[in-house]
N, C-alpha and C positions, 0 to 999 in steps of 0.2 A: 269605111275603110280606104275609100278612093284617095284620101289625102295622104295616108301613109305610103300607098303603092305609087302614087305620082311622085312623092318625095323621093322615093327609093329609085324610080326611073330616070327622073331628071337629074338626080345628084350623081348617079351612078357613073357616067363618063368623066366625072370630075374629081372621084375618089382618089386618095393618095396625092392631094395636092397638086392634081393635073390641070386645075383651072388657073385663072389669073387673079382671083379674089376680087372678081367684078359681079355685078348684077347685070351687066350687059352681055347676055349670051343667048343663043337660040334655045328656046324652051324645050323643043324636040329636035333630035338629030337622030341620025341612024343608030348610034350606040346607046340611045336611050332605052334601055331594056331592064326589065325587073331582075332583082337578084335575091339572096337569100331572106333579106329583109320581108319582101313580098311573100315568099314561099312559107315563111315561119309565121307571118301575120295571118295567112289564110289557115295555117294549120291550128293556131290557138283559137281562131274564130270558130272554126268547125268543132274543136273540142268543147268550147264553152257552150255553144249551141246544143251540142249532142248531149250534154249532161245538165242541162237546166233542171233544178230542183235536187240534183245529185249530192251525195256526200263529198267531203273535201277529198277523201282517197279516190273516189270516182273520177273526180275532176283531174286530180293529178294523174291518174293512169291515162285518162282520155288524152290529155295535154301531151304526155310522153307518147303515146301510140300514134296520134296524129302527126306529131312533129317527125318521128321517125319514118312513117309512111311517105308524107310528103317530101322529107329529105332524100328518101330513097327514089322518088319520082324525079327530082331534080337534083341529081348528085354533084353537078358542078355549078351550083348557083353563087358559090363564093363563100362557103361556111369557113369559121375559124378552125384551126387545128384540133383544139381540145373537143370542139363540138362535133367535127367529123367523126372523132372515135366515138363520142357518145352515141351518135347515130347509128352505130354498127354493134353496140352492146346488147346482149340479150336481156340484161337486167340493169339498164341504165341508172346511174346514180348521179345526185348532184355533186359538183365538183368545186364549189366556192367561188364561183366567178362573180366578179363585179363588173363585168363586160357590158357594153351597151346593147347587147342582144336582147336582153330582157325587156328593155323600153322599147326597142323597134317593133317587137312582135305584139304588144300589148293593147293596141287600139279598140280592138273589140270589146274589151272589158269596160272602156269608158263610155259605151253606149248601151250595153245590154242590161243594166242593172238600175233599180229605182233609188237606191239610196247611196250616199258616198261610202258608207260602211261596207255595203256589198261590193261596191266598184273597187275599193281598196284591196278587199279580202281576196276577190279572184284574180285580180292583178298580181297580187302577191303568190298566189297559188300558181298561176302561169309562169312565174319567174323561178320559183324555188326548186322546180324539178332539175334544173341546171345551175341557175345564179342564186344560190341560197346564201350568199354573202349578203350582209346587211345593206350594202350599197347596190348590189344587184337588185334587191327587192325594192329599195327606195326609189331607183330609177324607173322601175315598172310603176309602182303605185303613184308616183308624181305625174308621170305621163297621163296614166287613166284618170287621175283627179282633175288634171287640167281639162281634160276632154270631157268630164262629166260636167264641170262647171260652165264650159263654154256651151255644151249642148242645151243646158238649162238656163240659158240667158245671162249668165254671169259676165260682168265686165272684165277688161283686162286688168284693172286694179285689183279686183276680187281674186281674180286667179293668181296675180303676182302675190297678194298678201297671204293666200293660202299656202302656195308653194314654199314662200319663205319661212312662214310660221311653223308649218307641219313638217318640212323636210330640211330645212336650214340652208337651201341652196343659196349661193350669192348671185342675185339678179340684179346688182347695182351697176355693173359695167354695160356700156353700149356696145353695139356691134363694131362700131369704128374702133373701140378700144380693144376689143377681143381679137379683131381680124389680123392685125400685122404679126403678131407672135403665135397665133393658133397653128396647130400642126396636126398630123395624123395621129389621132390617139383613140383608143377603143374602149375606154372605161366609161361607165355611167357618169361618175362625177365630173368628167371632163367633156362629156357630151350633151347630157341632158339639160343643164343650166344654159348651155349655149343655144340649144334648140328652143328651149322656152324664151330666151331673150329674142332670137329671130323672130318668133311668133309675136312676142309683144310689140316689137318694132314694125313689123309689116303692116301695111295700109289695107292690103286686101289679100285673098287667097294667093294669087300669082306673086304678089310683092313679098309675102311670107317665104314662099319658095325660093325665089331670086335671092332673097337676103341670106336665108340659110346656106344655099350654095356659095354664096360669096365669101363665106366664113373659112371655107376650105376644109382641110382635114378629112375625117372619115365622112364625107358630106352626103353620101347616099343614105347612111344611118342617120346622121344629124338632121337631114331634110325629111326624112321618113317621119321622125318624131316631130319636128316642126309642123309638118304638112297635116299629120293625124289631129293636131289640136286646130290649126287653121281651119280644116273642114268643119269641125264642130262649130267653130265661131263665125264663119263667113260663108260656110257653103262652098261648093265647087263649080265654077262655070261649066255649062253644058258642053261647050266645045272641047275644053280640057278634059272633062269626064269621057267624052266620046273618043278622044285620041288615047286615053288611058285603056279603054276597052278594046281598041284596035290592036293594042299590043300585048294582049293576055291571051293564053289558050283558053279553050272551052271549059276545061275542068275547074280552072281558077275562077272564071266567070260564073260557073255554076254556083261556088260557094259563095261568091261575092253577091249574086243575086238573091240567094237564100237569106244572106245576112241583111240585105236591104229590107227584104220582106219581114224579117223578123223584128227589125226596130221600128217598123212602120206600123205594126200591128198594135 
């Protein structure tokens, strides 16, 4: 999950098109802090670990419970308006969202399961408690699928082909073609393909992060998604990983460490 969290942190200062659409920027500045992307990534990871072997209903219930609990721990992390309301509901229901929140929080599902079928199933379950629109589920499943292929040694061509064939995303544009007219948009269908393209063009972990940030728009979430795939493909350099840890509170580190142990077993 380091890739997702780092993408969130590094992209956060440039969200809402506050950057200059360049890859040349300080990787970490004072404002490089985690946001809702990280909080919900941790929540979903905890829920999926807690319900290993559980029923679909148990997984959904755990995802809801963990997201509400973590959301209340960090109420000012930058959630969307409808999601803020969902966090406070006693019996929260999905609300048909196709926002990119389902893809930003899904990275754990790409690592925890042995088959692509399971990976996509649990990615979908993590999405549908809020983002039960087909595009919301598709965004989560495609992100987790890309992580699954990458961590199992798949090539970038294999990742591209699977995503195009299974999910129908247009990955034909280059980042140079996307960048000039790209703007702040929060839908899966206008964030996930761009994030995957940034991953495909990047030459190493840091370059993927810089490429994603350079696209602009909702770049903390876009870079969170791109970074989650890049980690599975390249790994994360130790110095960057340590800087990430330095910027996280103990309770988030505890879940992150538990997750690392879980995927290493």
